[in-house]
Structure formats: structure tokens, C-alpha cells
Backbone as JSON, one array per atom type, in Angstrom:
{
  "sequence": "MNNHHKSYKDNMKQRAMKKKQEQETFELELYAQLILDEAVFTFQEKRYQQSIDQALDRGDKKAFQEASKQYVAFLRSYKQELHFD",
  "N": [[15.79, -32.09, 38.02], [14.33, -32.87, 34.93], [15.97, -33.14, 31.8], [14.48, -33.04, 29.5], [12.36, -31.39, 29.85], [11.51, -28.06, 29.65], [12.24, -25.16, 31.52], [9.98, -22.93, 33.24], [10.77, -20.32, 32.87], [12.35, -20.54, 30.55], [10.38, -21.34, 28.73], [8.69, -19.07, 28.71], [10.47, -17.2, 27.73], [10.9, -18.22, 25.18], [8.3, -17.98, 24.1], [8.04, -15.19, 24.15], [10.03, -14.47, 22.32], [9.01, -15.66, 20.0], [6.65, -14.2, 19.7], [7.72, -11.65, 19.25], [9.03, -12.12, 16.83], [6.83, -12.66, 15.18], [5.58, -10.16, 15.25], [7.53, -8.59, 14.01], [7.53, -9.76, 11.48], [4.91, -9.12, 10.66], [5.15, -6.31, 10.58], [7.08, -5.99, 8.54], [5.65, -7.05, 6.38], [3.61, -5.18, 6.27], [5.04, -2.81, 5.66], [6.0, -3.56, 3.14], [3.58, -3.78, 1.73], [2.72, -1.12, 1.83], [4.69, 0.11, 0.28], [4.25, -1.12, -2.2], [1.6, -0.26, -2.7], [2.03, 2.5, -2.93], [3.66, 2.56, -5.18], [1.92, 1.55, -7.16], [-0.1, 3.5, -7.07], [1.37, 5.78, -7.89], [2.16, 5.0, -10.48], [-0.37, 4.74, -11.76], [-1.34, 7.35, -11.44], [0.51, 8.83, -12.97], [-0.07, 7.77, -15.46], [-2.69, 8.68, -15.92], [-2.17, 11.44, -15.91], [-0.51, 11.64, -18.13], [-2.3, 11.02, -20.16], [-3.98, 13.22, -20.02], [-2.16, 15.25, -20.64], [-1.45, 14.51, -23.27], [-3.9, 14.83, -24.58], [-4.19, 17.59, -24.3], [-1.96, 18.43, -25.77], [-2.74, 17.65, -28.33], [-4.86, 19.26, -28.63], [-7.38, 18.34, -28.16], [-10.32, 18.68, -26.97], [-12.49, 17.1, -26.06], [-11.28, 14.61, -25.43], [-9.54, 15.53, -23.48], [-11.36, 16.37, -21.49], [-12.56, 13.9, -20.86], [-10.34, 12.39, -19.97], [-9.59, 13.95, -17.78], [-11.86, 13.7, -16.21], [-11.76, 10.95, -15.62], [-9.37, 10.91, -14.18], [-9.99, 12.48, -11.93], [-11.98, 10.85, -10.83], [-10.42, 8.61, -10.2], [-8.71, 9.74, -8.24], [-10.62, 10.37, -6.29], [-11.62, 7.81, -5.65], [-9.35, 6.64, -4.61], [-8.94, 8.29, -2.42], [-11.22, 7.66, -0.93], [-10.68, 4.97, -0.36], [-8.66, 5.29, 1.45], [-10.04, 6.44, 3.43], [-10.34, 9.22, 3.71], [-12.44, 11.16, 3.82]],
  "CA": [[14.92, -31.65, 36.94], [14.53, -33.63, 33.72], [16.49, -32.34, 30.7], [13.49, -32.97, 28.43], [11.37, -30.38, 30.17], [12.05, -26.71, 29.77], [11.77, -24.43, 32.69], [8.97, -21.9, 32.99], [11.5, -19.15, 32.36], [12.71, -20.82, 29.15], [9.14, -21.32, 27.95], [8.26, -17.68, 28.59], [11.44, -16.55, 26.86], [10.62, -18.71, 23.83], [7.05, -17.36, 23.67], [8.32, -13.78, 23.89], [10.8, -14.39, 21.08], [8.09, -15.98, 18.91], [5.75, -13.05, 19.54], [8.51, -10.59, 18.64], [9.24, -12.5, 15.44], [5.56, -12.47, 14.48], [5.39, -8.72, 15.12], [8.47, -8.11, 13.0], [7.02, -10.24, 10.2], [3.76, -8.28, 10.35], [5.63, -4.98, 10.22], [7.71, -6.07, 7.23], [4.59, -7.21, 5.39], [2.91, -3.89, 6.18], [5.91, -1.91, 4.92], [6.01, -4.0, 1.74], [2.29, -3.42, 1.14], [2.71, 0.33, 1.65], [5.56, 0.43, -0.86], [3.54, -1.55, -3.41], [0.48, 0.65, -2.89], [2.56, 3.78, -3.4], [4.14, 2.35, -6.55], [0.74, 1.42, -8.02], [-0.72, 4.82, -7.14], [2.22, 6.66, -8.7], [2.05, 4.54, -11.86], [-1.68, 5.11, -12.28], [-1.42, 8.81, -11.49], [1.28, 9.28, -14.14], [-0.8, 7.35, -16.66], [-3.79, 9.64, -16.12], [-1.59, 12.74, -16.26], [-0.03, 11.57, -19.51], [-3.48, 11.08, -21.03], [-4.41, 14.62, -20.01], [-1.15, 16.02, -21.38], [-1.57, 14.17, -24.69], [-5.11, 15.48, -25.1], [-3.88, 19.02, -24.41], [-1.02, 18.61, -26.89], [-3.49, 17.49, -29.58], [-5.96, 20.22, -28.66], [-8.6, 17.52, -28.18], [-11.1, 19.07, -25.79], [-13.3, 15.97, -25.6], [-10.35, 13.66, -24.79], [-9.07, 16.18, -22.26], [-12.43, 16.31, -20.48], [-12.73, 12.5, -20.45], [-9.16, 12.01, -19.18], [-9.69, 14.69, -16.52], [-12.94, 13.07, -15.45], [-11.23, 9.67, -15.12], [-8.35, 11.22, -13.18], [-10.69, 12.92, -10.72], [-12.62, 9.65, -10.27], [-9.32, 7.84, -9.62], [-8.3, 10.38, -6.99], [-11.71, 10.21, -5.32], [-11.69, 6.42, -5.19], [-8.17, 6.44, -3.77], [-9.2, 9.01, -1.18], [-12.2, 6.87, -0.18], [-10.0, 3.78, 0.15], [-7.88, 5.71, 2.62], [-11.01, 6.99, 4.38], [-10.09, 10.66, 3.89], [-13.65, 11.82, 3.31]],
  "C": [[15.29, -32.43, 35.67], [14.99, -32.72, 32.59], [15.5, -32.18, 29.55], [12.44, -31.9, 28.66], [12.04, -29.03, 30.33], [11.48, -26.05, 31.02], [10.71, -23.41, 32.28], [9.62, -20.68, 32.36], [11.88, -19.35, 30.88], [11.47, -20.78, 28.25], [8.65, -19.9, 27.71], [9.18, -16.92, 27.63], [11.18, -16.94, 25.39], [9.34, -18.08, 23.28], [7.25, -15.89, 23.32], [9.07, -13.61, 22.57], [9.91, -14.67, 19.87], [7.15, -14.81, 18.64], [6.48, -11.89, 18.86], [8.75, -10.86, 17.16], [7.97, -12.28, 14.62], [5.27, -11.0, 14.26], [6.29, -8.14, 14.04], [8.02, -8.53, 11.6], [5.83, -9.39, 9.75], [4.2, -6.9, 9.88], [6.28, -4.98, 8.84], [6.67, -6.23, 6.12], [3.83, -5.9, 5.19], [3.74, -2.89, 5.38], [5.92, -2.27, 3.43], [4.71, -3.6, 1.05], [2.21, -1.91, 0.89], [3.55, 0.74, 0.44], [4.87, 0.05, -2.16], [2.37, -0.61, -3.72], [0.93, 1.99, -3.45], [3.02, 3.67, -4.85], [2.96, 2.27, -7.53], [0.06, 2.78, -8.18], [0.07, 5.74, -8.07], [2.14, 6.29, -10.18], [0.72, 4.99, -12.47], [-1.82, 6.62, -12.43], [-0.68, 9.34, -12.72], [0.56, 8.93, -15.44], [-1.94, 8.32, -16.95], [-3.24, 11.01, -16.53], [-1.07, 12.75, -17.69], [-1.19, 11.66, -20.5], [-3.98, 12.52, -21.14], [-3.46, 15.47, -20.85], [-1.25, 15.76, -22.89], [-2.8, 14.83, -25.31], [-4.88, 16.98, -25.27], [-2.97, 19.29, -25.61], [-1.73, 18.51, -28.24], [-4.59, 18.55, -29.73], [-7.32, 19.54, -28.69], [-9.38, 17.76, -26.89], [-11.87, 17.89, -25.19], [-12.42, 14.94, -24.86], [-9.81, 14.22, -23.49], [-10.12, 16.07, -21.15], [-12.62, 14.89, -19.96], [-11.56, 12.05, -19.56], [-9.18, 12.7, -17.82], [-10.74, 14.07, -15.61], [-12.46, 11.75, -14.83], [-10.2, 9.89, -14.01], [-8.98, 11.64, -11.86], [-11.36, 11.72, -10.03], [-11.58, 8.75, -9.59], [-8.91, 8.43, -8.27], [-9.36, 10.24, -5.9], [-11.77, 8.79, -4.77], [-10.5, 6.11, -4.28], [-8.37, 7.1, -2.4], [-10.19, 8.23, -0.31], [-11.57, 5.61, 0.39], [-9.2, 4.1, 1.4], [-8.75, 6.3, 3.72], [-10.7, 8.43, 4.73], [-11.27, 11.45, 3.36], [-13.74, 13.26, 3.69]]
}
């Protein structure tokens, strides 16, 4: 057998290892995306809640209603993105 040619077994082993590596890369990218999505959601949610709290602290009914409306719209859009209709 020529040393320049890999055996069928070696080729299959190499393909399996490459496929496993690709799967692991995909999983890591998915985990990273989930973490980023959660961080963005939490940041935005806190921002809306702070706006609501500030309006309440000032006794500003109009600002409270607007901030609440925006917060509800944010939650609805997030829910739709996740397909939790």
C-alpha cells in the first residue's frame, strides 16, 4: 500500500472528526447567540422598567402610559420572535 494514500478507515475517521468539530462549532455559536440575546433582552427590559418607574416617581401619568405602552409592545414583539403566540 502506498504511504500517500490513506486507508478507507482513516478517511472515515477523519470525516467523522470533521463532522464532530463542525457540530461543536455550531453548538458554541448557538450558545453564544443565546447568551447575547438574553443580555440584550435583559438590558432593554430594564430600560423600559426604569422609564416606567421614573414616570411613576414624577407622577407623570402621560409618560407612564407611554412607557407602559412601549414596554408591552416590546414584550409582544419579543414573544412573536420566539413564536410563542
